[in-house]
N, C-alpha and C positions, 0 to 999 in steps of 0.2 A: 726678262722682258721689261723695258722701261715703261714709265708711267704713260708717256706719249703713245707708245705702241699699244698699251692696254686700252687707252682711251679710243684710239682709232679702231682697234680690233672690235671693241664692244660696240661702238657706234655702227660700224659696218655690219656686225652680226644682227643688231636690232633692225637696221634698214632692210637687210636681206630677208629677215623673217617677215617683216611687214609686207614686202613685195610678194613673197611666196604665198602669204595668206590672202592678200588683197586681189591679186591678179585673177584667181579663178572666178571672182564675182563678175568680171567683165563678160564671161561666157554664160552666165546664168540668165535664162530668159525670165521675163516677168510673168508669173503664173496667176497672181491674184489681181482682181480689179482694184484700182486705186482708191484710197480714202480721200474724202473731200471735206474741206472746211469752207463755209460761206458766211460772210457777214452781210446781212440785208435780205436773205431769202434765196432760195434756189429751186430749180425744177429739174427733176430726173425724167428724161424723155422716155418715150414708149419703148424704144429699142435699146435704151441705155442701161448699163449695169455698173454700179459703183460698189466699193467695199464698205467701209464705214463712212457715215455722213454726220457732220456736226454743223448746225446752222445757228447763228446768233443774230438777234434783232431782226427776225423775219420768219416767214413760213417756209416749210419744206413740202413741196407738192410732188408727189411720186406717181408718175405714170408707168415707169419701168420697174427695175428691181434694185433693192439695196441688200447686198449679200451679207453684211454685218449688222452692227447696231446702228440706230438712228437716234440722235439727240438734238433737241431744239431748245434754245434759251430765249425767252421773250418772243415766242411765236407759236404757231400751230403746225401740226402735222396733218396734211390732207392726202389721204390715200385714194386715188382715183381708180376707176374701173380698169382692171388689168395690172394695177400697181401691186407690188409685193415687197415686204420687209421680212428677211429671214431671222434677223437678230432681235434683241429687245429694244423697246422704245422708251425713251426718257424725254419728258417735257417739263421744263421749269418756266412757269408763267405763260401757259398756253393750254390748248385743248387738242384732242384727237378727233379728226373728222374722217371716219372710215366709210368711204363710198364703194369700196371693193369687196366688203364682206369679211367675216371672221377668218376664212382660210388664208387671206392675204396678209395677216398680221401675225407677229410673234405672240407667244403665250404670255410673256412677261411685259407689263406696261407699268411705268411709273409716271404719274401725271400730277403736277402741282398747278392748278388753275390760277389765273391772275388774282382772284379774290382770296386765295389761301393765305392765312396769317404767317405761314412759314416763308412765303416769298419776301415779305418785309424783314423777317428775322434772319434770313439766310446770310446776308453779308456780315451781320454781327456774329452769327455762329461760325462762319468761316474765319473771320478775323480773330475771334476768341480762340478758335482752335489753333490757328497759326501762332498767336502769342503764347498760348499754353505750351506749344511744342518748343518754342524758343526758350521760354523760361525753364522747361523741363530739361532741355539740353544744357543750359547754363548750370542748373543745379547738379546734373549728372557729372559735368566736367569738374565742378568744384569738389564733389564727393570723390571722384576718381583721383584728383590731384591730392586731396587729403589722404586717401588710402595709400597712394604711392609714396607720399612723404613719410607716413607713419611706418610702413612696412619696408621702405627702401627698395621697392620692387624695380623701379626704373634704374636705380643705381646698380643693382645686381645684374639687370639685363644688359646694361652698357658694359659692365665689367666682364660679363660672359662673352659679349661680342668682341671686346678688346682681347680677351684671352685667346679666343679662336683665331682672331686676326693675327696675333703674334705667332701662333702655332703654324697656321697656314696662310702664307702671304697672299694667295689668291682668294681668300675668303670674302673680303669686302667686295671684290669685283663679282664674285659669284652671287652675293646677296643683291647687288645692284642689277645684275642680269635677270635674276629670278623675279624681283619686284617689277622691274621695267617690262619683263615679258608678260606678266599678268596684266599690267596696265595697257600694254600693247594689244593684248587680246580684247580688252574692253574697247579700245579705240577702234579696232578693226570691226567689231560688231556695230558700233555707232556709225562708222563710215559706210558699212555695207547696207544698213537699214536706211541711211540717209541718201547716199550718192547712187546706189545701185538699185535697191528695192523700193525706195521712195516711201517707206513705211512711216517715216517720222514727219512727213509733210502735214498730216492732219493735226498732230500735236503741236507742231511748230506754229502753224497759223492760229490755233486756238490760244496758245500761250501769248503770242504777239497781241491778239485781240484783247486778251485779259489784261495784259500789262498796259495797253493803251487806254483802258477804261479810266486810268488814273491820270491821264494826260492833262496838262495845263501849260500855259506859257511860262509860268514860274518854274515848274518842274523841267520843262524843256531846257531852260538855261542851266539848272543844276546838273542835269544829265550831260550837257555838253561840256561843263567844267570837269565833271568826274571822268568822262571818257578821255580827256586830254592826258590824264595820269597813265594811260596805257599807250601813248603815242611815242613815236621815235624821238620827237623833240625833247620830251621829258627824260627819256633814257640817255640822250646825248649829254644832258646836264648831270643827272644823278649818277650814272655809271662811272664816269671819271672821278666824281667826288668819293663814291664808295670805294672804288679800287685804289684811289690815291690815299685814302685814310688807312686802308689795309696795309699798303706799302709803307706808309709813315710809321705804322705800329710794328713793322718788321714781319708782316704776314704775307709774304710773297705768294705762297701757294693759294691762299684765299683770294687774292686779287686776280690771279690767273684763272682760278676756277670760276669766279664771277664773270670774267670776260668770256670764257668759253661757254658758260651756261647761257648768257645773254646772246652772244653771237650765233651759237649753235641753234638756239631756239628760233631766232629770226630766219636763219637759213633753212631749217627744217620746215618752218611754216610756209616759206616761199615754195619749197619743193612739193609740199602736200597740197597747197592750193592749186598748183599747176598739174598735179596728178588727178585731182578730182574735178576741177573746173566747174564748180557749182556756182550758178548765178546767184546774185544777191536778192533779197526780198523785194517785191514790187508794191508793198502796201505800207501805209503809215510812215512814209519816210520824212524825217525831220532834217537830216543832213544827208549829203551825198558822200559816197566812198567809192574808190576805184578798186579794181582787182576782183578776184574771185572771193567766194564767201566761206567755204569750208576748208580747214577749220579756222575759227576766229583768231586772227593774229593778236588782237588786244588781249583776249583771254589766255592764249597760250604763252605769249611773251611775258605778260604781267605776272602770271603764276611763276614762271622761271625766274624772272629778275627779283621781284619782291620776295618770293619764297626763298631764294638763295640769300638775299640780303638778311632776311629775318633769321635764317639758320645760322649764318656767319656771326650775327650779333648775339643771337640767343645762346649759342654754345659757350660764350664767355660770361653769361649771367649765371651765378652760382645757385640761385633759388629757383625752384620750379614754378612758383606762382607768377613772378614777373615774366618767366619764359612763356607760360601759357597765355598771359595777357598779350605779349608781343605777337605770338602766333595767331591769336584770335583776331587782333586788330589787322594783321596782315591778310588773313583770310577774308575778313570783311571787306577790305579795300579791293582785293581781287574779285570778289563776288559782285560788288557794286559796279566795278568796271565792266564785267560781262553783262550785267543787267542793263547798263546804260546802252550797250550796243544793241540789245533787243529793243529797248524803249525807243531808241532813235531810228529804228527801222532799217539798219544796215546789216543785221545778222539774224539768222534763224536761231532759236534756242538750241537746236542740235549742233549748230556751228560753235556756239559758246561751250557746250558740254564737250564736244570733240576737242576743242582747244584746251580745255582744262585737262582732259585725260592725256592728250599728247604732250602738254607741258609738264604734267606730273611724271610721265615716262622719262623725259629728258632730264628733269630736275633730280629724280632719284638716281639716275645713272651718274650725273655729275657729282652728287654728294658722295656716292659710293667710291668714285674714282679719287675724290679728294681724300677720303679715308685711306685708300690704298697708297696714294702718293705720300701722305704723311707717315704711314707705316714704313714704306720703303726708305724714306729719308731718315727716320729714326733708327732703323736697322743698319743703314749705311754709316750713320754717325757713330753708332755703338761699335760696329766692326772697325772703324777707323781708330777709335779710342783704344780698343783692345789691341790693335796692331801696334800703336805707338807705345803702349805699356809693355 
């Protein structure tokens, strides 16, 4: 089987598996009440039943029933007569007014009134926690890089993969199908919760609201510049330059792999968008965007293109430290591109997450097929030399 046949067969296998897993969700009825996010306050009507409810910058007035948890940020919870909340209550910067009596509320309440000193300290605690997590991740990566350099663990793992690839020609393709299959399963789960069960809507709107708390005209301009790095115009400039450099260096297979990875990602994203047909967000829009929302094309294609470029450059860097730095900078660029789409109001967070997972699925498959292609070429060249001798 030629490398082209392997590529097409593997891609077809992944697409067929995706369709077989996704199509049953079209027939699954909605069994749970929807979760709701509201900015500025909301009222649950007398005959209304909602699942989980998150309210920011306003009060939650409940005449009906909240089947899950109820959380309010900078507002009060008002339980009217006949109102009921089955899950726990969380209030940050507000109070609970229970006019329905003890049986109408959950047993667990967490209330921080506006006068609480923790309210003023909460942003610093969250920011400190986030910064501590980032520093801990950097420290852990440095320790891991040092450990792998001292023990030669990465070198031995790559040698093991190479040995098995030499022994079984289909090994690299098998690795690609396995990893891509696991990523596909994650994507299907995200797609099901987003497009079919609408479970992600509550978190989506909450994250959008949180991101927009940092909005300003200056940040708007920065985010507009960042998001252009995931646009087709940039790829039209950078892709020929990257592929041309690879051809100039005599790396034809790398140039073809980059083109297939970029073009395939764009095509797959187009097909997925028209499969799910999810409308774009309707709140906090800074720029306008055409087409469907899920999965995010900027997130998916940027991960495939910049990820493939980083891999093709990094594989020729002999030292592990510079490799990790390159991969870290690439990951940061892809992340801020996705974040810019959320900030600018043209994508839900679940769109971006789905784009990343779908992009990783295709990227892993393209890299594994490049390995297989290089192995087939090396074996063919060796056979040719042996035949001449």
